[in-house]
C-alpha positions in Angstrom: 29.4 -79.1 36.1 27.8 -76.0 34.7 27.1 -75.8 31.0 29.5 -73.6 28.9 28.1 -70.3 27.8 27.6 -70.0 24.1 30.3 -68.0 22.3 29.1 -64.4 21.5 29.3 -63.6 17.8 30.1 -59.9 17.3 29.6 -58.5 13.9 32.4 -56.1 12.9 31.5 -53.4 10.4 34.2 -51.0 9.0 32.8 -47.5 8.5 34.4 -45.0 6.2 34.8 -41.6 7.9 31.6 -39.9 6.7 28.1 -39.8 8.0 26.2 -41.1 5.0 28.3 -44.3 4.9 27.4 -45.0 8.6 23.8 -44.0 8.0 23.4 -46.7 5.3 25.2 -49.4 7.4 23.2 -48.5 10.6 19.9 -48.6 8.7 20.7 -52.1 7.4 21.7 -53.3 10.9 18.5 -51.8 12.4 16.4 -53.5 9.7 18.1 -56.9 10.6 17.2 -56.3 14.2 20.8 -56.2 15.4 21.2 -55.0 19.0 24.1 -52.7 19.9 25.8 -55.4 21.9 26.0 -57.7 18.8 27.6 -55.3 16.3 30.8 -53.2 16.4 31.0 -50.2 14.0 34.7 -49.7 13.6 36.3 -46.6 12.3 37.9 -47.6 9.0 40.7 -45.1 9.5 41.8 -46.8 12.8 43.5 -50.2 13.0 41.1 -52.7 14.6 42.5 -54.3 17.8 42.7 -58.0 18.3 39.7 -59.4 20.0 39.0 -62.7 21.8 35.4 -62.5 20.8 34.3 -64.4 17.7 33.9 -62.1 14.7 31.8 -62.1 11.6 31.9 -59.6 8.7 28.9 -60.9 6.8 26.4 -58.2 6.0 23.5 -60.2 4.7 20.3 -58.1 4.8 17.3 -60.1 6.1 14.0 -58.8 4.6 11.8 -57.4 7.2 8.7 -55.2 7.7 10.4 -53.2 10.5 10.3 -49.4 10.2 12.9 -47.3 11.8 12.2 -44.1 13.7 14.7 -41.3 13.2 14.0 -37.8 14.5 15.3 -34.7 12.7 17.1 -33.6 15.9 19.0 -36.9 16.0 20.1 -36.5 12.3 21.2 -32.9 12.9 23.4 -33.9 15.9 24.6 -37.1 14.4 25.9 -35.4 11.3 28.1 -33.2 13.5 29.2 -36.0 15.8 30.2 -38.0 12.8 33.1 -35.6 12.2 34.5 -36.4 15.7 37.7 -38.4 15.8 36.6 -40.7 18.6 36.6 -44.2 17.0 33.6 -45.1 19.2 31.3 -42.4 17.8 29.7 -44.8 15.4 28.8 -47.3 18.1 27.5 -44.4 20.3 25.2 -43.2 17.5 23.9 -46.6 16.8 23.1 -47.2 20.5 21.1 -43.9 20.5 19.4 -44.8 17.3 18.5 -48.3 18.6 17.2 -46.8 21.9 15.1 -44.1 20.1 13.0 -46.9 18.6 11.5 -47.5 22.1 11.9 -44.1 23.6 11.3 -41.2 21.3 12.0 -38.6 24.0 15.5 -40.0 24.7 17.4 -37.0 23.4 15.6 -34.8 26.0 17.3 -36.8 28.8 20.6 -34.9 28.9 21.8 -36.8 32.1 21.6 -40.1 30.1 25.2 -41.4 29.6 24.8 -41.9 25.9 23.0 -38.6 25.3 25.5 -36.7 27.4 28.4 -38.2 25.4 26.8 -37.2 22.1 26.2 -33.7 23.3 29.8 -33.4 24.5 31.1 -34.6 21.1 28.8 -32.3 19.3 30.0 -29.3 21.3 33.7 -30.2 20.7 33.1 -30.5 16.9 31.2 -27.2 16.7 33.9 -25.5 18.7 36.5 -26.9 16.2 34.4 -25.6 13.3 34.3 -22.1 14.9 38.1 -22.2 15.4 38.6 -23.2 11.7 36.3 -20.3 10.6 38.4 -17.9 12.7 42.0 -19.2 12.1 42.1 -20.2 8.4 44.5 -17.8 6.6 44.6 -17.7 2.8 47.8 -17.0 0.8 47.9 -15.9 -2.8 49.6 -17.8 -5.7 49.3 -17.5 -9.4 48.6 -20.4 -11.8 47.5 -20.7 -15.5 44.0 -19.6 -14.5 45.1 -16.5 -12.5 45.1 -15.8 -8.8 44.4 -18.8 -6.6 43.9 -18.4 -2.8 45.3 -21.4 -0.8 45.2 -22.2 2.8 46.4 -25.2 4.8 44.8 -26.0 8.2 45.0 -28.8 10.7 41.7 -29.2 12.5 41.2 -31.4 15.6 38.4 -33.3 14.0 37.2 -34.2 10.4 35.2 -31.0 10.0 36.1 -29.8 6.5 32.8 -30.8 5.0 30.9 -29.0 7.8 33.1 -25.9 7.7 33.4 -25.4 4.0 30.0 -23.8 3.2 31.0 -20.8 5.4 34.0 -20.1 3.2 31.9 -20.6 0.0 29.5 -17.9 1.2 32.1 -15.5 2.6 34.5 -15.8 -0.3 32.1 -16.5 -3.1 33.9 -14.4 -5.7 37.4 -15.9 -5.1 39.0 -19.0 -6.4 40.3 -20.8 -3.4 41.3 -24.2 -1.9 41.7 -25.4 1.6 44.0 -28.4 2.4 43.9 -30.4 5.6 45.6 -33.7 6.4 42.3 -35.6 6.0 40.7 -33.9 3.0 40.8 -30.8 0.7 38.1 -28.6 -0.8 38.2 -26.2 -3.7 35.8 -23.4 -4.8 35.6 -22.0 -8.3 33.3 -18.9 -8.5 32.4 -19.8 -12.1 31.1 -23.3 -11.2 29.8 -22.3 -7.7 30.2 -25.7 -6.3 32.4 -27.1 -3.5 34.7 -29.8 -4.8 36.2 -32.2 -2.2 39.3 -34.2 -2.6 42.0 -36.1 -0.7 44.1 -34.5 2.1 47.5 -33.0 1.7 50.5 -31.9 3.7 51.4 -28.4 4.7 53.8 -28.1 1.7 50.7 -27.8 -0.5 50.2 -24.2 0.6 52.6 -21.3 0.0 54.6 -20.3 3.0 53.9 -16.6 2.8 52.9 -13.8 0.4 52.7 -10.0 0.1 49.1 -10.1 1.5 50.6 -11.2 4.8 51.9 -7.8 5.6 48.5 -6.2 4.8 46.9 -8.7 7.2 49.3 -7.8 9.9 48.6 -4.1 9.4 44.9 -4.8 9.6 45.3 -6.9 12.7 47.3 -4.2 14.4 44.6 -1.7 13.5 41.7 -3.8 15.1 43.7 -4.8 18.2 42.0 -3.1 21.2 44.6 -2.5 23.9 41.9 -1.4 26.3 40.6 -4.9 26.4 43.9 -6.6 26.7 43.7 -9.9 28.6 46.5 -12.3 27.7 45.0 -15.3 29.5 41.7 -14.9 27.5 43.8 -14.4 24.3 45.5 -17.7 24.9 42.2 -19.5 25.6 40.7 -18.2 22.3 44.0 -18.6 20.3 45.6 -21.9 21.7 49.3 -22.5 21.0 48.5 -25.3 18.6 47.2 -22.8 16.1 50.0 -20.3 16.3 52.0 -21.8 13.5 49.1 -21.1 11.1 48.5 -17.5 12.2 50.9 -14.8 10.8 49.6 -12.2 13.3 51.0 -14.2 16.3 54.4 -12.6 15.6 52.9 -9.1 16.4 51.3 -10.0 19.7 54.4 -9.4 22.0 54.9 -5.9 20.6 51.1 -5.1 20.8 51.0 -6.2 24.4 54.1 -4.2 25.3 52.7 -1.0 23.7 49.1 -1.5 25.0 49.4 0.9 27.9 50.6 3.8 25.7 47.9 3.1 23.2 45.1 3.1 25.9 46.2 6.6 27.0 46.0 7.8 23.4 42.5 6.3 23.0 41.4 8.0 26.3 42.6 11.4 25.1 41.0 11.0 21.7 37.7 9.9 23.3 37.5 12.8 25.7 38.0 15.2 22.8 34.9 13.9 21.0 31.6 15.7 21.5 29.1 13.9 23.7 25.9 14.7 25.7 27.0 12.3 28.5 28.1 15.1 30.9 24.6 16.7 30.6 22.5 13.6 31.2 21.3 13.3 34.8 22.1 10.2 36.9 18.3 9.7 37.5 16.7 8.5 34.3 13.1 9.5 34.8 11.3 11.2 32.0 10.6 14.4 34.0 14.3 14.6 35.0 15.4 14.1 31.4 13.0 16.7 30.1 14.3 19.2 32.7 18.0 18.6 31.9 17.8 18.3 28.1 17.5 22.1 27.3 20.9 22.7 28.9 22.7 20.2 26.7 25.8 21.4 24.9 27.0 18.0 23.8 27.3 19.0 20.1 26.9 22.2 18.1 23.3 21.6 16.9 21.8 23.5 19.8 23.3 26.7 18.5 20.9 27.0 15.6 17.8 25.1 16.7 14.9 26.9 18.3 14.7 24.4 21.2 15.4 20.8 22.2 12.7 18.2 21.4 12.4 15.5 24.0 10.4 12.3 23.6 6.7 12.1 24.4 4.1 9.4 25.0 3.3 6.6 27.4 5.7 6.7 30.4 5.9 2.9 30.4 4.9 2.3 26.8 5.8 -1.2 25.5 6.6 0.2 22.1 9.1 3.0 21.5 9.4 4.7 18.1 12.8 6.4 17.3 13.0 8.8 14.4 16.1 10.6 13.0 15.7 14.1 14.4 13.0 16.8 14.8 11.8 18.6 11.7 10.9 22.3 11.2 7.5 22.0 12.9 8.8 19.9 15.8 11.5 22.4 16.4 9.0 25.2 16.7 6.5 23.4 18.9 9.0 21.3 21.0 7.1 18.1 20.4 8.1 15.0 18.3 6.2 14.0 15.2 3.8 16.9 14.8 4.9 17.8 11.2 3.8 16.2 7.9 5.8 13.1 8.5 4.4 12.8 12.0 0.9 13.1 10.8 1.5 10.2 8.3 3.0 8.2 11.1 0.0 8.8 13.4 -2.3 7.8 10.5 -0.5 4.4 10.2 -0.8 4.0 14.0 -4.5 4.8 13.9 -5.0 2.1 11.2 -3.5 -0.6 13.4 -5.4 0.7 16.5 -2.4 1.6 18.8 -3.5 3.3 22.0 -1.7 6.4 23.3 -0.3 4.5 26.3 1.2 1.8 24.1 3.7 4.1 22.3 6.5 6.5 23.2 7.9 8.6 20.4 11.4 10.2 20.3 14.4 10.9 18.0 18.0 9.8 17.9 19.0 13.4 17.7 17.2 16.0 19.8 17.9 19.2 17.9 16.8 20.2 14.4 19.6 20.3 11.9 18.9 22.3 8.8 20.3 24.6 6.1 18.7 28.0 5.5 17.3 28.7 2.0 15.7 32.2 2.1 13.0 32.0 4.6 12.8 28.1 4.5 14.8 25.8 6.8 15.6 22.7 4.8 16.2 19.4 6.6 19.8 18.2 6.7 20.8 14.7 7.8 22.9 14.5 11.0 26.4 13.2 10.8 27.3 9.9 12.6 29.3 11.9 15.1 26.2 14.0 16.0 24.1 10.8 16.3 26.8 9.3 18.6 27.0 12.5 20.6 23.3 12.5 21.3 23.0 8.7 22.0 23.3 9.2 25.8 19.9 11.0 25.8 18.3 8.2 23.7 19.8 5.5 26.0 18.5 7.4 29.1 15.0 7.5 27.6 15.2 3.8 26.8 16.2 3.2 30.4 13.4 5.4 31.7 10.6 3.9 29.6 11.9 0.3 29.4 10.0 -0.6 26.2 9.6 -4.2 25.1 10.4 -3.3 21.5 12.1 -0.3 19.9 11.2 0.5 16.2 13.8 2.6 14.5 12.2 4.8 11.8 14.7 5.3 8.9 18.4 4.7 8.4 19.8 7.3 10.8 17.8 6.0 13.7 18.8 2.4 12.8 22.5 3.4 12.8 22.1 4.8 16.3 21.1 1.4 17.7 22.0 -1.2 15.1 25.3 0.2 13.8 26.5 1.8 10.6 26.4 -1.4 8.5 22.7 -2.1 9.0 20.8 -2.4 5.7 17.4 -0.9 6.2 15.5 -2.3 3.1 17.1 -5.7 3.5 16.5 -6.2 7.2 13.4 -4.0 7.9 10.7 -5.8 9.9 13.2 -8.2 11.6 13.4 -8.2 15.4 17.1 -8.0 16.4 19.0 -7.8 19.6 21.6 -5.1 20.4 23.8 -4.2 23.4 21.5 -1.2 24.0 18.1 -3.0 23.9 17.0 -6.6 23.8 14.5 -6.2 21.0 14.9 -3.7 18.1 13.2 -3.5 14.7 13.7 -1.0 11.9 11.3 0.3 9.2 11.1 3.1 6.7 10.8 6.7 8.0 7.4 8.3 7.2 9.3 11.2 5.5 10.5 8.6 3.0 6.9 7.9 2.1 6.3 11.6 1.5 9.4 11.9 -0.7 8.4 9.0 -2.9 8.5 9.9 -6.6 5.0 8.6 -7.5 1.7 7.4 -6.0 2.5 3.7 -6.5 5.8 4.0 -4.6 4.1 6.1 -1.9 1.5 3.4 -1.4 4.1 0.6 -1.3 6.3 2.4 1.3 3.3 3.3 3.4 2.3 -0.3 3.5 5.8 -1.3 4.5 5.6 1.2 7.4 2.1 0.2 8.5 2.8 -3.5 8.3 6.0 -3.3 10.2 4.3 -1.3 12.9 1.5 -3.9 13.0 4.1 -6.6 13.5 5.8 -4.6 16.2 2.4 -4.1 18.0 1.7 -7.9 17.8 5.1 -8.6 19.3 4.7 -6.3 22.3 1.1 -7.5 22.9 2.2 -11.1 22.9 5.0 -10.3 25.3 2.6 -8.5 27.7 
C-alpha cells in the first residue's frame, strides 16, 4: 500500500487593500523563504472561501541573511496593479517577485503567463484612472468655510490614491473633495496636502448646482459635429458613467443637429482667408518659389514690396522658422538679411552650422508694417494672418523634410505649437506636433536686439545660441 502524502500546510495572509501593506507582508514571506505555492495572500475585503487544505495564520519571521531583489520597474507596475479588484492580484505579484530572484529579466518576457497577467491588470487600472480624470464632475456647495467643490465617483478599481494627484495639480486653488464607495480624498489649498478618508455613498455629494448649466453650455460649445461618431462616443463614454455626467442629457439633441452645424462650419471656414488655393500640389522648393508671388491668401501682399520665400539647404535637417520678413528682407526678397538675421547668423557661426544643414523661412511670407514718416515699423501679424499663411509653411516643411524645426519667437511657435505655447517656459524642449514630428522653440534674434540693457542682451543671446546648439546636436545624432 502506498504511503500517504503529507498534508500541505498553506499559510493564509490577509492583506488590506493597499500596496504598502502587501509590500511589507511579501518582504517578510520572501525573507522566510516561503514559496508561492505555500502561501496565500488573501484580499482582506473579500470573504475567504472554505478550503480543504490545512491552514496556518502564524507570521513568525525567521531571521535570515537572504537579500531580496526588487527592480524599480516591478515596483512601478506593482503599485498600479495593487489597485485592481482581482482578489488574486497579491498572489500574482508575489509569484513575480519570487521568480525575479532567480530571473532578473523576467519582466521583459511579455509572453510569460504571470507577466502577461500583470501587464493586463496594469492596463485596466491605468484606463480606469484615465476615465476618472475625464469623468469626475464637481458640484458646488457652501459650508462654514466657504465654497466647497464636491464630486462622487464610482471607479471600477481602487484607484483614488493613484488618481488624486492629478486633481491636486489641476485644481490646486480650490477646496474640493471626491467620494468613492471605497475611499474619499480632500484637498485644502491652504494646507496643500491630500487627506484620505473612508468611502461614502452617492448621497454625500449634491445632486446638482447652478454650475451644471454652465458646464452644459461649455460642452455644447466644444462639441464638434464634423467628427460625430456615436459608436466611438459610446466606447469612450460607456453607459455605466452616464449617471455621473450631466452633459449626457445634451447628446441626443447635439447628434440631431450635427448636420446643420457642419454646414454652418463649412460656410464659416470657406469665408476665412487662406493661402491654400494658391499653393501648388507639387511641394518642391522651385515650384513653391514660383507660385508664392501670386498668393492673395490675405491682405498683407497689398502693402509689401514682395513675397519672401524660405532659403537654404534643399534637404536641410534643421529648419528655422521666424515670424515674418523685416524691412530689409522685404526689399531684398531673402529671409534673415536684416539686423536680426545678422545676429542669428552670428549664433549659427559660433556653433559651426554648415549652409547645407539649415533652411530658413518665416511663418508669414509678407512684411507687415505701419508707416511712420519714411520709416516702416514692424507690426506683429494677427493669428488669422499666421493661420492664412500656414499652408505655405507646411508645404515648405513637406519639401525640405527637416529632422527638427526651430521656431524663433512666439509668433512662429503659435503657428506650429498652438496659441497656448509659453515660449520662455518651454523653450529648448523638443516637442511633437501634428505638423512635424520634432519641433523646438527659442527666442527670436530681434528680441535680443530689443533687450533693455547689455546684461539682458547677453543672456538672451546665450539662450538663442545654446538652444540652436542643442537643436544641431539633435539632428546630427539623428543623421
